[in-house]
All heavy atoms as atom14 arrays in JSON, in Angstrom:
{
  "sequence": "MAYKISDSCVACGTCISECPVEAISAGDIYVIDADKCIECGTCAGVCPSEAIQPE",
  "atom14_mask": [
    [1, 1, 1, 1, 1, 1, 1, 1, 0, 0, 0, 0, 0, 0],
    [1, 1, 1, 1, 1, 0, 0, 0, 0, 0, 0, 0, 0, 0],
    [1, 1, 1, 1, 1, 1, 1, 1, 1, 1, 1, 1, 0, 0],
    [1, 1, 1, 1, 1, 1, 1, 1, 1, 0, 0, 0, 0, 0],
    [1, 1, 1, 1, 1, 1, 1, 1, 0, 0, 0, 0, 0, 0],
    [1, 1, 1, 1, 1, 1, 0, 0, 0, 0, 0, 0, 0, 0],
    [1, 1, 1, 1, 1, 1, 1, 1, 0, 0, 0, 0, 0, 0],
    [1, 1, 1, 1, 1, 1, 0, 0, 0, 0, 0, 0, 0, 0],
    [1, 1, 1, 1, 1, 1, 0, 0, 0, 0, 0, 0, 0, 0],
    [1, 1, 1, 1, 1, 1, 1, 0, 0, 0, 0, 0, 0, 0],
    [1, 1, 1, 1, 1, 0, 0, 0, 0, 0, 0, 0, 0, 0],
    [1, 1, 1, 1, 1, 1, 0, 0, 0, 0, 0, 0, 0, 0],
    [1, 1, 1, 1, 0, 0, 0, 0, 0, 0, 0, 0, 0, 0],
    [1, 1, 1, 1, 1, 1, 1, 0, 0, 0, 0, 0, 0, 0],
    [1, 1, 1, 1, 1, 1, 0, 0, 0, 0, 0, 0, 0, 0],
    [1, 1, 1, 1, 1, 1, 1, 1, 0, 0, 0, 0, 0, 0],
    [1, 1, 1, 1, 1, 1, 0, 0, 0, 0, 0, 0, 0, 0],
    [1, 1, 1, 1, 1, 1, 1, 1, 1, 0, 0, 0, 0, 0],
    [1, 1, 1, 1, 1, 1, 0, 0, 0, 0, 0, 0, 0, 0],
    [1, 1, 1, 1, 1, 1, 1, 0, 0, 0, 0, 0, 0, 0],
    [1, 1, 1, 1, 1, 1, 1, 0, 0, 0, 0, 0, 0, 0],
    [1, 1, 1, 1, 1, 1, 1, 1, 1, 0, 0, 0, 0, 0],
    [1, 1, 1, 1, 1, 0, 0, 0, 0, 0, 0, 0, 0, 0],
    [1, 1, 1, 1, 1, 1, 1, 1, 0, 0, 0, 0, 0, 0],
    [1, 1, 1, 1, 1, 1, 0, 0, 0, 0, 0, 0, 0, 0],
    [1, 1, 1, 1, 1, 0, 0, 0, 0, 0, 0, 0, 0, 0],
    [1, 1, 1, 1, 0, 0, 0, 0, 0, 0, 0, 0, 0, 0],
    [1, 1, 1, 1, 1, 1, 1, 1, 0, 0, 0, 0, 0, 0],
    [1, 1, 1, 1, 1, 1, 1, 1, 0, 0, 0, 0, 0, 0],
    [1, 1, 1, 1, 1, 1, 1, 1, 1, 1, 1, 1, 0, 0],
    [1, 1, 1, 1, 1, 1, 1, 0, 0, 0, 0, 0, 0, 0],
    [1, 1, 1, 1, 1, 1, 1, 1, 0, 0, 0, 0, 0, 0],
    [1, 1, 1, 1, 1, 1, 1, 1, 0, 0, 0, 0, 0, 0],
    [1, 1, 1, 1, 1, 0, 0, 0, 0, 0, 0, 0, 0, 0],
    [1, 1, 1, 1, 1, 1, 1, 1, 0, 0, 0, 0, 0, 0],
    [1, 1, 1, 1, 1, 1, 1, 1, 1, 0, 0, 0, 0, 0],
    [1, 1, 1, 1, 1, 1, 0, 0, 0, 0, 0, 0, 0, 0],
    [1, 1, 1, 1, 1, 1, 1, 1, 0, 0, 0, 0, 0, 0],
    [1, 1, 1, 1, 1, 1, 1, 1, 1, 0, 0, 0, 0, 0],
    [1, 1, 1, 1, 1, 1, 0, 0, 0, 0, 0, 0, 0, 0],
    [1, 1, 1, 1, 0, 0, 0, 0, 0, 0, 0, 0, 0, 0],
    [1, 1, 1, 1, 1, 1, 1, 0, 0, 0, 0, 0, 0, 0],
    [1, 1, 1, 1, 1, 1, 0, 0, 0, 0, 0, 0, 0, 0],
    [1, 1, 1, 1, 1, 0, 0, 0, 0, 0, 0, 0, 0, 0],
    [1, 1, 1, 1, 0, 0, 0, 0, 0, 0, 0, 0, 0, 0],
    [1, 1, 1, 1, 1, 1, 1, 0, 0, 0, 0, 0, 0, 0],
    [1, 1, 1, 1, 1, 1, 0, 0, 0, 0, 0, 0, 0, 0],
    [1, 1, 1, 1, 1, 1, 1, 0, 0, 0, 0, 0, 0, 0],
    [1, 1, 1, 1, 1, 1, 0, 0, 0, 0, 0, 0, 0, 0],
    [1, 1, 1, 1, 1, 1, 1, 1, 1, 0, 0, 0, 0, 0],
    [1, 1, 1, 1, 1, 0, 0, 0, 0, 0, 0, 0, 0, 0],
    [1, 1, 1, 1, 1, 1, 1, 1, 0, 0, 0, 0, 0, 0],
    [1, 1, 1, 1, 1, 1, 1, 1, 1, 0, 0, 0, 0, 0],
    [1, 1, 1, 1, 1, 1, 1, 0, 0, 0, 0, 0, 0, 0],
    [1, 1, 1, 1, 1, 1, 1, 1, 1, 0, 0, 0, 0, 0]
  ],
  "atom14_positions": [
    [[61.68, 52.17, -294.8], [62.72, 51.11, -294.7], [62.33, 50.02, -295.67], [61.36, 49.34, -295.34], [63.03, 50.76, -293.36], [64.1, 49.71, -293.21], [64.33, 49.06, -291.47], [64.44, 50.46, -290.67], [0.0, 0.0, 0.0], [0.0, 0.0, 0.0], [0.0, 0.0, 0.0], [0.0, 0.0, 0.0], [0.0, 0.0, 0.0], [0.0, 0.0, 0.0]],
    [[63.06, 49.77, -296.78], [62.8, 48.67, -297.63], [63.13, 47.39, -297.0], [63.8, 47.16, -295.98], [63.58, 48.88, -298.89], [0.0, 0.0, 0.0], [0.0, 0.0, 0.0], [0.0, 0.0, 0.0], [0.0, 0.0, 0.0], [0.0, 0.0, 0.0], [0.0, 0.0, 0.0], [0.0, 0.0, 0.0], [0.0, 0.0, 0.0], [0.0, 0.0, 0.0]],
    [[62.64, 46.3, -297.58], [62.88, 44.87, -297.09], [64.07, 44.38, -297.93], [64.48, 44.84, -298.96], [61.69, 44.07, -297.4], [60.54, 44.14, -296.4], [59.68, 45.28, -296.26], [60.48, 43.17, -295.35], [58.89, 45.46, -295.27], [59.49, 43.34, -294.28], [58.61, 44.49, -294.33], [57.83, 44.71, -293.29], [0.0, 0.0, 0.0], [0.0, 0.0, 0.0]],
    [[64.74, 43.37, -297.25], [65.93, 42.79, -297.95], [65.82, 41.29, -297.73], [65.27, 40.74, -296.75], [67.14, 43.27, -297.15], [68.48, 42.69, -297.74], [69.67, 43.41, -297.07], [70.96, 42.81, -297.79], [72.15, 43.42, -297.19], [0.0, 0.0, 0.0], [0.0, 0.0, 0.0], [0.0, 0.0, 0.0], [0.0, 0.0, 0.0], [0.0, 0.0, 0.0]],
    [[66.31, 40.61, -298.75], [66.31, 39.09, -298.73], [67.73, 38.55, -298.39], [68.58, 38.97, -298.94], [65.98, 38.49, -300.19], [64.43, 39.11, -300.54], [65.83, 37.03, -300.06], [64.03, 38.65, -301.87], [0.0, 0.0, 0.0], [0.0, 0.0, 0.0], [0.0, 0.0, 0.0], [0.0, 0.0, 0.0], [0.0, 0.0, 0.0], [0.0, 0.0, 0.0]],
    [[67.64, 37.76, -297.31], [68.99, 37.31, -296.75], [69.39, 36.03, -297.59], [68.79, 35.55, -298.35], [68.79, 36.94, -295.21], [68.09, 35.79, -295.17], [0.0, 0.0, 0.0], [0.0, 0.0, 0.0], [0.0, 0.0, 0.0], [0.0, 0.0, 0.0], [0.0, 0.0, 0.0], [0.0, 0.0, 0.0], [0.0, 0.0, 0.0], [0.0, 0.0, 0.0]],
    [[70.67, 35.52, -297.04], [71.15, 34.33, -297.77], [70.35, 33.15, -297.42], [70.57, 32.02, -297.94], [72.59, 34.07, -297.19], [73.63, 35.18, -297.72], [73.12, 35.77, -298.57], [74.72, 35.38, -297.06], [0.0, 0.0, 0.0], [0.0, 0.0, 0.0], [0.0, 0.0, 0.0], [0.0, 0.0, 0.0], [0.0, 0.0, 0.0], [0.0, 0.0, 0.0]],
    [[69.35, 33.2, -296.54], [68.5, 32.1, -296.24], [67.45, 31.77, -297.35], [66.78, 30.81, -297.37], [67.62, 32.42, -294.91], [68.6, 32.65, -293.92], [0.0, 0.0, 0.0], [0.0, 0.0, 0.0], [0.0, 0.0, 0.0], [0.0, 0.0, 0.0], [0.0, 0.0, 0.0], [0.0, 0.0, 0.0], [0.0, 0.0, 0.0], [0.0, 0.0, 0.0]],
    [[67.41, 32.63, -298.37], [66.55, 32.43, -299.45], [66.71, 31.26, -300.2], [67.93, 30.81, -300.53], [66.75, 33.67, -300.43], [65.8, 33.47, -301.98], [0.0, 0.0, 0.0], [0.0, 0.0, 0.0], [0.0, 0.0, 0.0], [0.0, 0.0, 0.0], [0.0, 0.0, 0.0], [0.0, 0.0, 0.0], [0.0, 0.0, 0.0], [0.0, 0.0, 0.0]],
    [[65.72, 30.33, -300.42], [65.86, 29.15, -301.13], [65.26, 29.33, -302.68], [65.14, 28.27, -303.39], [65.03, 28.08, -300.51], [65.79, 27.7, -299.16], [63.53, 28.24, -300.17], [0.0, 0.0, 0.0], [0.0, 0.0, 0.0], [0.0, 0.0, 0.0], [0.0, 0.0, 0.0], [0.0, 0.0, 0.0], [0.0, 0.0, 0.0], [0.0, 0.0, 0.0]],
    [[65.05, 30.45, -303.0], [64.61, 30.79, -304.34], [63.34, 30.05, -304.71], [63.35, 29.51, -305.85], [65.75, 30.55, -305.45], [0.0, 0.0, 0.0], [0.0, 0.0, 0.0], [0.0, 0.0, 0.0], [0.0, 0.0, 0.0], [0.0, 0.0, 0.0], [0.0, 0.0, 0.0], [0.0, 0.0, 0.0], [0.0, 0.0, 0.0], [0.0, 0.0, 0.0]],
    [[62.41, 29.94, -303.92], [61.11, 29.24, -304.23], [60.24, 29.95, -305.2], [59.34, 29.3, -305.76], [60.47, 28.86, -302.95], [59.78, 30.22, -302.05], [0.0, 0.0, 0.0], [0.0, 0.0, 0.0], [0.0, 0.0, 0.0], [0.0, 0.0, 0.0], [0.0, 0.0, 0.0], [0.0, 0.0, 0.0], [0.0, 0.0, 0.0], [0.0, 0.0, 0.0]],
    [[60.35, 31.22, -305.17], [59.57, 32.06, -306.09], [58.19, 32.52, -305.47], [57.52, 33.28, -306.07], [0.0, 0.0, 0.0], [0.0, 0.0, 0.0], [0.0, 0.0, 0.0], [0.0, 0.0, 0.0], [0.0, 0.0, 0.0], [0.0, 0.0, 0.0], [0.0, 0.0, 0.0], [0.0, 0.0, 0.0], [0.0, 0.0, 0.0], [0.0, 0.0, 0.0]],
    [[57.78, 32.1, -304.15], [56.71, 32.54, -303.61], [56.42, 34.04, -303.53], [55.37, 34.54, -303.74], [56.54, 31.88, -302.2], [56.68, 30.49, -302.28], [55.18, 32.25, -301.49], [0.0, 0.0, 0.0], [0.0, 0.0, 0.0], [0.0, 0.0, 0.0], [0.0, 0.0, 0.0], [0.0, 0.0, 0.0], [0.0, 0.0, 0.0], [0.0, 0.0, 0.0]],
    [[57.53, 34.73, -303.16], [57.55, 36.15, -302.97], [57.29, 36.97, -304.2], [56.59, 38.04, -304.25], [58.74, 36.73, -302.27], [60.24, 36.41, -303.12], [0.0, 0.0, 0.0], [0.0, 0.0, 0.0], [0.0, 0.0, 0.0], [0.0, 0.0, 0.0], [0.0, 0.0, 0.0], [0.0, 0.0, 0.0], [0.0, 0.0, 0.0], [0.0, 0.0, 0.0]],
    [[57.74, 36.44, -305.4], [57.7, 37.45, -306.56], [56.17, 37.64, -306.9], [55.86, 38.63, -307.26], [58.36, 36.54, -307.73], [59.95, 36.74, -307.52], [58.09, 37.16, -309.03], [60.73, 36.1, -308.55], [0.0, 0.0, 0.0], [0.0, 0.0, 0.0], [0.0, 0.0, 0.0], [0.0, 0.0, 0.0], [0.0, 0.0, 0.0], [0.0, 0.0, 0.0]],
    [[55.34, 36.66, -306.92], [53.93, 36.99, -307.33], [53.15, 37.64, -306.4], [52.14, 38.27, -306.68], [53.33, 35.61, -307.68], [53.27, 34.85, -306.49], [0.0, 0.0, 0.0], [0.0, 0.0, 0.0], [0.0, 0.0, 0.0], [0.0, 0.0, 0.0], [0.0, 0.0, 0.0], [0.0, 0.0, 0.0], [0.0, 0.0, 0.0], [0.0, 0.0, 0.0]],
    [[53.64, 37.7, -305.14], [53.0, 38.47, -304.02], [53.29, 40.0, -304.06], [52.48, 40.78, -303.48], [53.24, 38.01, -302.61], [52.77, 36.51, -302.55], [51.26, 36.38, -302.49], [50.55, 37.32, -302.07], [50.85, 35.48, -303.13], [0.0, 0.0, 0.0], [0.0, 0.0, 0.0], [0.0, 0.0, 0.0], [0.0, 0.0, 0.0], [0.0, 0.0, 0.0]],
    [[54.45, 40.36, -304.63], [54.89, 41.79, -304.56], [53.99, 42.54, -305.48], [53.91, 42.38, -306.76], [56.17, 42.01, -304.94], [56.86, 43.72, -304.97], [0.0, 0.0, 0.0], [0.0, 0.0, 0.0], [0.0, 0.0, 0.0], [0.0, 0.0, 0.0], [0.0, 0.0, 0.0], [0.0, 0.0, 0.0], [0.0, 0.0, 0.0], [0.0, 0.0, 0.0]],
    [[53.23, 43.64, -304.92], [52.34, 44.48, -305.78], [53.09, 45.47, -306.66], [52.44, 45.85, -307.71], [51.5, 45.21, -304.72], [52.28, 45.28, -303.56], [53.18, 44.1, -303.52], [0.0, 0.0, 0.0], [0.0, 0.0, 0.0], [0.0, 0.0, 0.0], [0.0, 0.0, 0.0], [0.0, 0.0, 0.0], [0.0, 0.0, 0.0], [0.0, 0.0, 0.0]],
    [[54.36, 45.56, -306.54], [55.0, 46.67, -307.4], [56.15, 46.02, -308.03], [57.04, 46.7, -308.64], [55.6, 47.77, -306.46], [54.43, 48.56, -305.97], [56.47, 47.47, -305.39], [0.0, 0.0, 0.0], [0.0, 0.0, 0.0], [0.0, 0.0, 0.0], [0.0, 0.0, 0.0], [0.0, 0.0, 0.0], [0.0, 0.0, 0.0], [0.0, 0.0, 0.0]],
    [[56.25, 44.67, -308.18], [57.2, 43.91, -308.86], [58.59, 44.39, -308.5], [59.47, 44.62, -309.48], [57.01, 44.01, -310.4], [55.55, 43.49, -310.82], [55.22, 43.75, -312.22], [56.11, 44.3, -313.02], [54.19, 43.1, -312.72], [0.0, 0.0, 0.0], [0.0, 0.0, 0.0], [0.0, 0.0, 0.0], [0.0, 0.0, 0.0], [0.0, 0.0, 0.0]],
    [[58.9, 44.54, -307.3], [60.28, 44.93, -306.85], [61.2, 43.79, -306.6], [62.5, 44.04, -306.34], [60.05, 45.68, -305.44], [0.0, 0.0, 0.0], [0.0, 0.0, 0.0], [0.0, 0.0, 0.0], [0.0, 0.0, 0.0], [0.0, 0.0, 0.0], [0.0, 0.0, 0.0], [0.0, 0.0, 0.0], [0.0, 0.0, 0.0], [0.0, 0.0, 0.0]],
    [[60.77, 42.57, -306.8], [61.62, 41.47, -306.48], [62.11, 40.71, -307.76], [61.29, 40.54, -308.67], [60.91, 40.38, -305.74], [60.4, 41.0, -304.36], [61.8, 39.18, -305.42], [59.45, 40.12, -303.64], [0.0, 0.0, 0.0], [0.0, 0.0, 0.0], [0.0, 0.0, 0.0], [0.0, 0.0, 0.0], [0.0, 0.0, 0.0], [0.0, 0.0, 0.0]],
    [[63.36, 40.52, -308.04], [63.91, 39.83, -309.15], [64.52, 38.47, -308.75], [65.08, 38.35, -307.66], [64.99, 40.74, -309.85], [65.99, 41.09, -308.97], [0.0, 0.0, 0.0], [0.0, 0.0, 0.0], [0.0, 0.0, 0.0], [0.0, 0.0, 0.0], [0.0, 0.0, 0.0], [0.0, 0.0, 0.0], [0.0, 0.0, 0.0], [0.0, 0.0, 0.0]],
    [[64.31, 37.55, -309.77], [64.87, 36.17, -309.42], [66.44, 36.11, -309.62], [67.06, 36.79, -310.41], [64.24, 35.26, -310.37], [0.0, 0.0, 0.0], [0.0, 0.0, 0.0], [0.0, 0.0, 0.0], [0.0, 0.0, 0.0], [0.0, 0.0, 0.0], [0.0, 0.0, 0.0], [0.0, 0.0, 0.0], [0.0, 0.0, 0.0], [0.0, 0.0, 0.0]],
    [[67.02, 35.05, -309.1], [68.36, 34.74, -309.24], [68.69, 33.52, -308.26], [67.72, 32.96, -307.83], [0.0, 0.0, 0.0], [0.0, 0.0, 0.0], [0.0, 0.0, 0.0], [0.0, 0.0, 0.0], [0.0, 0.0, 0.0], [0.0, 0.0, 0.0], [0.0, 0.0, 0.0], [0.0, 0.0, 0.0], [0.0, 0.0, 0.0], [0.0, 0.0, 0.0]],
    [[69.95, 33.21, -308.05], [70.17, 32.31, -307.08], [69.64, 32.58, -305.7], [69.1, 31.64, -304.96], [71.64, 32.1, -306.92], [72.44, 31.47, -308.15], [71.59, 30.84, -309.0], [73.69, 31.68, -308.4], [0.0, 0.0, 0.0], [0.0, 0.0, 0.0], [0.0, 0.0, 0.0], [0.0, 0.0, 0.0], [0.0, 0.0, 0.0], [0.0, 0.0, 0.0]],
    [[69.79, 33.76, -305.36], [69.06, 34.41, -304.17], [68.38, 35.62, -304.79], [68.84, 36.4, -305.55], [70.08, 34.87, -303.13], [70.83, 33.65, -302.46], [69.44, 35.68, -302.11], [71.85, 34.05, -301.53], [0.0, 0.0, 0.0], [0.0, 0.0, 0.0], [0.0, 0.0, 0.0], [0.0, 0.0, 0.0], [0.0, 0.0, 0.0], [0.0, 0.0, 0.0]],
    [[67.11, 35.75, -304.38], [66.22, 36.78, -304.88], [66.69, 38.14, -304.27], [67.22, 38.17, -303.31], [64.66, 36.42, -304.62], [64.24, 35.43, -305.47], [65.0, 34.43, -306.16], [62.88, 35.22, -305.62], [64.54, 33.47, -306.9], [62.39, 34.32, -306.42], [63.18, 33.34, -307.05], [62.62, 32.28, -307.82], [0.0, 0.0, 0.0], [0.0, 0.0, 0.0]],
    [[66.37, 39.17, -304.99], [66.82, 40.57, -304.62], [65.48, 41.44, -304.62], [64.78, 41.4, -305.67], [67.84, 40.99, -305.54], [68.29, 42.55, -305.28], [69.09, 40.18, -305.42], [0.0, 0.0, 0.0], [0.0, 0.0, 0.0], [0.0, 0.0, 0.0], [0.0, 0.0, 0.0], [0.0, 0.0, 0.0], [0.0, 0.0, 0.0], [0.0, 0.0, 0.0]],
    [[65.49, 42.44, -303.73], [64.32, 43.44, -303.66], [65.02, 44.72, -304.0], [65.99, 45.09, -303.51], [63.7, 43.51, -302.35], [63.07, 42.17, -301.96], [62.87, 44.65, -302.22], [62.5, 42.08, -300.54], [0.0, 0.0, 0.0], [0.0, 0.0, 0.0], [0.0, 0.0, 0.0], [0.0, 0.0, 0.0], [0.0, 0.0, 0.0], [0.0, 0.0, 0.0]],
    [[64.42, 45.4, -305.15], [64.87, 46.69, -305.44], [64.38, 47.73, -304.51], [63.1, 47.95, -304.32], [64.32, 47.05, -306.96], [64.78, 48.44, -307.47], [65.04, 49.37, -306.57], [64.69, 48.49, -308.66], [0.0, 0.0, 0.0], [0.0, 0.0, 0.0], [0.0, 0.0, 0.0], [0.0, 0.0, 0.0], [0.0, 0.0, 0.0], [0.0, 0.0, 0.0]],
    [[65.25, 48.24, -303.65], [64.82, 49.17, -302.64], [64.04, 50.38, -303.13], [63.23, 51.08, -302.41], [66.05, 49.66, -301.74], [0.0, 0.0, 0.0], [0.0, 0.0, 0.0], [0.0, 0.0, 0.0], [0.0, 0.0, 0.0], [0.0, 0.0, 0.0], [0.0, 0.0, 0.0], [0.0, 0.0, 0.0], [0.0, 0.0, 0.0], [0.0, 0.0, 0.0]],
    [[64.38, 50.82, -304.3], [63.64, 51.99, -304.97], [62.17, 51.77, -305.23], [61.49, 52.62, -305.19], [64.49, 52.47, -306.05], [65.84, 53.06, -305.82], [66.05, 53.52, -304.6], [66.73, 52.97, -306.71], [0.0, 0.0, 0.0], [0.0, 0.0, 0.0], [0.0, 0.0, 0.0], [0.0, 0.0, 0.0], [0.0, 0.0, 0.0], [0.0, 0.0, 0.0]],
    [[61.93, 50.48, -305.57], [60.57, 50.17, -305.9], [59.79, 49.67, -304.69], [58.6, 49.77, -304.65], [60.56, 49.06, -306.83], [61.05, 49.3, -308.33], [60.93, 48.18, -309.3], [61.35, 48.47, -310.73], [61.17, 47.31, -311.55], [0.0, 0.0, 0.0], [0.0, 0.0, 0.0], [0.0, 0.0, 0.0], [0.0, 0.0, 0.0], [0.0, 0.0, 0.0]],
    [[60.5, 49.17, -303.69], [59.74, 48.48, -302.58], [58.89, 49.52, -301.79], [59.45, 50.67, -301.49], [60.89, 47.96, -301.64], [60.1, 47.28, -300.08], [0.0, 0.0, 0.0], [0.0, 0.0, 0.0], [0.0, 0.0, 0.0], [0.0, 0.0, 0.0], [0.0, 0.0, 0.0], [0.0, 0.0, 0.0], [0.0, 0.0, 0.0], [0.0, 0.0, 0.0]],
    [[57.63, 49.32, -301.46], [56.85, 50.2, -300.8], [56.61, 49.73, -299.32], [55.72, 50.28, -298.66], [55.31, 50.27, -301.45], [54.75, 48.91, -301.63], [55.51, 50.91, -302.87], [53.25, 49.05, -302.05], [0.0, 0.0, 0.0], [0.0, 0.0, 0.0], [0.0, 0.0, 0.0], [0.0, 0.0, 0.0], [0.0, 0.0, 0.0], [0.0, 0.0, 0.0]],
    [[57.41, 48.77, -298.78], [57.43, 48.4, -297.47], [56.19, 47.84, -297.01], [55.82, 48.01, -295.89], [58.01, 49.64, -296.63], [59.25, 50.2, -297.13], [59.37, 51.59, -296.53], [58.91, 51.85, -295.4], [60.19, 52.35, -296.97], [0.0, 0.0, 0.0], [0.0, 0.0, 0.0], [0.0, 0.0, 0.0], [0.0, 0.0, 0.0], [0.0, 0.0, 0.0]],
    [[55.32, 47.18, -297.79], [54.21, 46.65, -297.45], [54.26, 45.32, -296.66], [53.43, 44.92, -295.84], [53.3, 46.22, -298.68], [53.85, 45.04, -299.75], [0.0, 0.0, 0.0], [0.0, 0.0, 0.0], [0.0, 0.0, 0.0], [0.0, 0.0, 0.0], [0.0, 0.0, 0.0], [0.0, 0.0, 0.0], [0.0, 0.0, 0.0], [0.0, 0.0, 0.0]],
    [[55.43, 44.6, -296.71], [55.7, 43.5, -295.98], [54.96, 42.2, -296.56], [55.08, 41.05, -295.95], [0.0, 0.0, 0.0], [0.0, 0.0, 0.0], [0.0, 0.0, 0.0], [0.0, 0.0, 0.0], [0.0, 0.0, 0.0], [0.0, 0.0, 0.0], [0.0, 0.0, 0.0], [0.0, 0.0, 0.0], [0.0, 0.0, 0.0], [0.0, 0.0, 0.0]],
    [[54.3, 42.33, -297.57], [53.59, 41.11, -298.15], [54.56, 39.95, -298.4], [54.3, 38.78, -298.09], [52.81, 41.47, -299.42], [51.86, 42.5, -299.02], [52.0, 40.35, -299.92], [0.0, 0.0, 0.0], [0.0, 0.0, 0.0], [0.0, 0.0, 0.0], [0.0, 0.0, 0.0], [0.0, 0.0, 0.0], [0.0, 0.0, 0.0], [0.0, 0.0, 0.0]],
    [[55.72, 40.24, -299.02], [56.67, 39.21, -299.32], [57.28, 38.49, -298.12], [57.46, 37.26, -298.13], [57.81, 39.93, -300.19], [58.66, 41.17, -299.26], [0.0, 0.0, 0.0], [0.0, 0.0, 0.0], [0.0, 0.0, 0.0], [0.0, 0.0, 0.0], [0.0, 0.0, 0.0], [0.0, 0.0, 0.0], [0.0, 0.0, 0.0], [0.0, 0.0, 0.0]],
    [[57.5, 39.23, -297.1], [57.95, 38.7, -295.74], [56.9, 37.72, -295.24], [57.23, 36.75, -294.68], [58.35, 39.71, -294.86], [0.0, 0.0, 0.0], [0.0, 0.0, 0.0], [0.0, 0.0, 0.0], [0.0, 0.0, 0.0], [0.0, 0.0, 0.0], [0.0, 0.0, 0.0], [0.0, 0.0, 0.0], [0.0, 0.0, 0.0], [0.0, 0.0, 0.0]],
    [[55.69, 38.13, -295.45], [54.6, 37.3, -294.75], [54.46, 35.8, -295.47], [54.05, 35.04, -294.86], [0.0, 0.0, 0.0], [0.0, 0.0, 0.0], [0.0, 0.0, 0.0], [0.0, 0.0, 0.0], [0.0, 0.0, 0.0], [0.0, 0.0, 0.0], [0.0, 0.0, 0.0], [0.0, 0.0, 0.0], [0.0, 0.0, 0.0], [0.0, 0.0, 0.0]],
    [[54.8, 35.81, -296.63], [54.75, 34.68, -297.56], [55.91, 33.82, -297.56], [55.92, 32.66, -298.06], [54.11, 34.84, -298.88], [52.71, 35.43, -298.87], [55.0, 35.59, -299.78], [0.0, 0.0, 0.0], [0.0, 0.0, 0.0], [0.0, 0.0, 0.0], [0.0, 0.0, 0.0], [0.0, 0.0, 0.0], [0.0, 0.0, 0.0], [0.0, 0.0, 0.0]],
    [[57.12, 34.26, -297.19], [58.44, 33.59, -297.34], [58.45, 32.44, -296.44], [58.48, 32.66, -295.21], [59.53, 34.5, -296.96], [61.19, 33.81, -297.19], [0.0, 0.0, 0.0], [0.0, 0.0, 0.0], [0.0, 0.0, 0.0], [0.0, 0.0, 0.0], [0.0, 0.0, 0.0], [0.0, 0.0, 0.0], [0.0, 0.0, 0.0], [0.0, 0.0, 0.0]],
    [[58.5, 31.15, -296.94], [58.61, 29.94, -296.12], [59.91, 29.84, -295.3], [59.91, 29.2, -294.33], [58.42, 28.9, -297.06], [59.0, 29.33, -298.35], [58.56, 30.84, -298.35], [0.0, 0.0, 0.0], [0.0, 0.0, 0.0], [0.0, 0.0, 0.0], [0.0, 0.0, 0.0], [0.0, 0.0, 0.0], [0.0, 0.0, 0.0], [0.0, 0.0, 0.0]],
    [[60.96, 30.48, -295.72], [62.3, 30.47, -295.04], [62.54, 31.58, -294.12], [63.73, 31.76, -293.75], [63.4, 30.15, -296.1], [63.55, 31.14, -296.94], [0.0, 0.0, 0.0], [0.0, 0.0, 0.0], [0.0, 0.0, 0.0], [0.0, 0.0, 0.0], [0.0, 0.0, 0.0], [0.0, 0.0, 0.0], [0.0, 0.0, 0.0], [0.0, 0.0, 0.0]],
    [[61.68, 32.52, -294.11], [61.72, 33.74, -293.26], [63.17, 34.42, -293.61], [63.77, 35.06, -292.82], [61.71, 33.39, -291.84], [60.56, 32.76, -291.44], [60.28, 32.57, -289.84], [61.34, 32.83, -289.15], [59.29, 32.02, -289.48], [0.0, 0.0, 0.0], [0.0, 0.0, 0.0], [0.0, 0.0, 0.0], [0.0, 0.0, 0.0], [0.0, 0.0, 0.0]],
    [[63.33, 34.51, -294.95], [64.62, 35.06, -295.49], [64.3, 36.58, -295.76], [65.34, 37.28, -296.11], [64.98, 34.4, -296.69], [0.0, 0.0, 0.0], [0.0, 0.0, 0.0], [0.0, 0.0, 0.0], [0.0, 0.0, 0.0], [0.0, 0.0, 0.0], [0.0, 0.0, 0.0], [0.0, 0.0, 0.0], [0.0, 0.0, 0.0], [0.0, 0.0, 0.0]],
    [[63.17, 37.15, -295.67], [62.87, 38.57, -295.94], [62.61, 39.27, -294.68], [61.59, 38.96, -293.96], [61.67, 38.52, -296.97], [61.89, 37.79, -298.18], [61.5, 40.15, -297.27], [60.8, 37.76, -299.32], [0.0, 0.0, 0.0], [0.0, 0.0, 0.0], [0.0, 0.0, 0.0], [0.0, 0.0, 0.0], [0.0, 0.0, 0.0], [0.0, 0.0, 0.0]],
    [[63.35, 40.32, -294.45], [63.32, 41.15, -293.31], [63.5, 42.68, -293.7], [64.08, 42.93, -294.66], [64.51, 40.76, -292.22], [64.56, 39.36, -291.89], [63.36, 38.96, -291.02], [62.94, 39.77, -290.09], [62.9, 37.69, -291.24], [0.0, 0.0, 0.0], [0.0, 0.0, 0.0], [0.0, 0.0, 0.0], [0.0, 0.0, 0.0], [0.0, 0.0, 0.0]],
    [[63.0, 43.44, -292.78], [63.18, 44.85, -293.03], [64.66, 45.27, -292.87], [65.4, 44.62, -292.14], [62.43, 45.58, -291.9], [61.43, 44.65, -291.25], [62.12, 43.21, -291.62], [0.0, 0.0, 0.0], [0.0, 0.0, 0.0], [0.0, 0.0, 0.0], [0.0, 0.0, 0.0], [0.0, 0.0, 0.0], [0.0, 0.0, 0.0], [0.0, 0.0, 0.0]],
    [[65.18, 46.19, -293.74], [66.52, 46.59, -293.58], [66.79, 47.28, -292.42], [66.08, 48.0, -291.81], [66.95, 47.45, -294.76], [67.28, 46.67, -296.11], [67.89, 47.57, -297.13], [67.3, 48.61, -297.46], [69.0, 47.25, -297.51], [0.0, 0.0, 0.0], [0.0, 0.0, 0.0], [0.0, 0.0, 0.0], [0.0, 0.0, 0.0], [0.0, 0.0, 0.0]]
  ]
}
């Protein structure tokens, strides 16, 4: 089950550098590519707004 970024995202950029497979792309709200996500949870662990949750 891939992770998803909710509307709580503040686009701080913390998660992007933590993703080992570069599955996160920037925007007003960041997006995780479910096909690339390896479900490691690293991004969720560093998100200061707790916007990243398993789908």
